[in-house]
C-alpha positions as CSV (number, residue, x, y, z in Angstrom):
1,M,30.5,-5.6,129.7
2,K,30.6,-9.1,128.2
3,K,26.8,-9.3,128.3
4,R,26.4,-6.1,126.5
5,L,28.9,-7.2,123.8
6,L,27.1,-10.6,123.4
7,L,23.7,-8.9,123.2
8,S,24.9,-6.5,120.5
9,I,26.4,-9.3,118.5
10,L,23.2,-11.4,118.9
11,A,21.1,-8.4,117.8
12,A,23.3,-7.9,114.7
13,F,22.9,-11.5,113.6
14,M,19.1,-11.4,114.2
15,T,18.9,-8.2,112.1
16,C,20.8,-9.8,109.2
17,G,18.5,-12.8,109.3
18,V,15.4,-10.6,109.1
19,F,16.8,-8.7,106.1
20,S,17.8,-11.8,104.3
21,S,14.3,-13.4,104.8
22,I,12.6,-10.1,103.6
23,T,14.7,-9.9,100.4
24,S,13.9,-13.5,99.5
25,A,10.2,-13.5,100.6
26,G,8.7,-13.1,97.2
27,W,10.8,-15.7,95.4
28,G,10.1,-18.8,97.4
29,D,12.2,-21.8,96.2
30,Y,13.1,-20.2,92.8
31,G,16.7,-20.1,91.9
32,S,18.2,-16.8,90.6
33,S,18.4,-18.2,87.0
34,E,14.7,-19.2,86.9
35,G,13.2,-15.8,87.8
36,P,9.7,-15.0,89.1
37,P,6.8,-17.4,88.4
38,K,4.7,-17.1,85.2
39,W,1.1,-16.2,85.6
40,G,-2.0,-16.8,83.4
41,P,-4.5,-14.1,82.5
42,W,-6.8,-12.5,85.0
43,Y,-10.4,-13.7,84.9
44,L,-13.6,-12.6,86.6
45,Y,-14.2,-14.8,89.6
46,Q,-17.1,-13.1,91.4
47,A,-19.1,-9.8,91.5
48,N,-20.4,-8.6,94.8
49,H,-23.2,-6.0,94.5
50,Y,-23.6,-3.3,97.1
51,Q,-25.8,-0.2,97.2
52,Y,-23.6,2.2,95.2
53,T,-20.6,0.0,94.2
54,I,-19.8,-3.4,92.8
55,E,-16.8,-5.3,94.0
56,C,-15.2,-7.3,91.2
57,V,-13.0,-10.2,92.3
58,Y,-10.5,-11.4,89.7
59,K,-8.1,-14.4,90.0
60,R,-5.2,-15.8,88.0
61,K,-3.3,-19.0,88.3
62,E,0.4,-19.8,88.1
63,I,1.5,-21.5,84.9
64,K,3.5,-24.6,85.7
65,E,4.5,-27.8,84.0
66,S,2.2,-30.7,84.5
67,G,2.9,-32.7,87.6
68,S,5.1,-30.1,89.2
69,G,3.4,-29.5,92.6
70,S,0.5,-27.3,93.7
71,I,-0.7,-24.3,91.6
72,R,-0.8,-20.9,93.3
73,T,-3.6,-18.4,92.8
74,E,-3.5,-14.6,93.1
75,T,-6.6,-12.6,93.9
76,E,-7.3,-8.9,93.1
77,R,-10.4,-6.9,94.2
78,V,-11.6,-3.8,92.3
79,Q,-14.3,-1.5,93.4
80,I,-16.4,0.2,90.6
81,P,-19.4,2.5,90.7
82,R,-22.7,0.7,90.2
83,Y,-24.1,3.5,88.1
84,P,-24.0,4.4,85.2
85,Y,-22.3,1.2,83.8
86,G,-22.7,-1.3,86.7
87,R,-20.9,-4.3,85.4
88,C,-17.4,-5.9,85.8
89,A,-15.1,-6.4,82.8
90,D,-14.4,-10.0,81.9
91,T,-10.6,-9.5,82.3
92,I,-8.2,-6.9,83.6
93,T,-4.7,-5.9,82.8
94,F,-2.2,-4.0,84.9
């Protein structure tokens, strides 16, 4: 009986730990007053040509104060038909 009680308590603590790490996963080391990171504009990084489509790879960098650690980069891939236009836009907005 004691083992079952201990296992249920241990499982409850592990579940709480998982939920707390999931809720804070996107914020990293940011405090609640600072908010999410600021990002620069999307720019065309690469265009991969296939038979019927073009894969446009866009990137954007995090805006940080100078000398404040590493700069993170986000990547977004967009598939467009090769015909009739067949070219990637220089920038994208969401």
